[in-house]
ROLUM-496873 format. One record per residue (C-alpha): residue in one letter; x, y, z. Coordinates in steps of 0.1 Angstrom, whole numbers, padded with zeros to 4 digits, always signed. Example, Ala and Ser with C-alpha at 12.3 -4.5 7.8 and 13.67 -1.06 7.14 Angstrom:
a+0123-0045+0078 s+0137-0011+0071 
This chain:
x+0770+0878+0822 x+0807+0869+0839 x+0827+0892+0858 x+0851+0902+0828 x+0842+0927+0801 x+0858+0929+0768 x+0867+0963+0762 x+0884+0979+0731 x+0920+0977+0741 x+0922+0945+0761 x+0898+0923+0787 x+0896+0938+0825 x+0878+0924+0855 x+0846+0943+0859 x+0843+0971+0881 x+0817+0961+0902 x+0818+0922+0906 x+0790+0922+0934 x+0765+0931+0904 x+0769+0895+0892 x+0765+0878+0927 x+0736+0901+0936 x+0718+0883+0900 x+0725+0850+0908 x+0715+0852+0944 x+0678+0867+0935 x+0659+0838+0934 x+0671+0827+0970 x+0667+0860+0984 x+0630+0862+0968 x+0628+0830+0986 x+0639+0841+1018 x+0614+0874+1023 x+0586+0847+1011 x+0558+0833+1030 x+0568+0802+1021 x+0567+0776+1055 x+0606+0766+1044 x+0613+0801+1044 x+0596+0807+1079 x+0619+0778+1090 x+0653+0794+1077 x+0642+0827+1096 x+0636+0808+1128 x+0674+0786+1121 x+0690+0821+1118 x+0679+0836+1150 x+0681+0810+1168 x+0717+0807+1152 x+0721+0848+1163 x+0709+0837+1198 x+0732+0809+1202 x+0760+0835+1196 x+0747+0859+1220 x+0744+0833+1245 x+0777+0821+1241 x+0793+0858+1241 x+0780+0865+1272 x+0771+0834+1295 x+0796+0811+1285 x+0829+0830+1273 x+0850+0853+1297 x+0848+0878+1267 x+0816+0894+1276 x+0827+0894+1315 x+0831+0931+1330 x+0868+0937+1333 x+0883+0942+1366 x+0899+0971+1383 x+0935+0974+1376 x+0943+0973+1414 x+0922+0940+1421 x+0954+0923+1417 x+0977+0938+1450 
């Protein structure tokens, strides 16, 4: 089913285009939450990627450092 809906007046966009995307991604979602070893590997890779982002933010980047007081430069 496409995102276009034919009405009596004209051809207009479906007000819910996410509905088609949800249907298309249903097999991927079922696999991701299954007990397959490949799904476990995908979970591990996702958790590792999120942990790497946190490590980069708090250890390697200056964004995680606390702000210096305003009077420190004087």
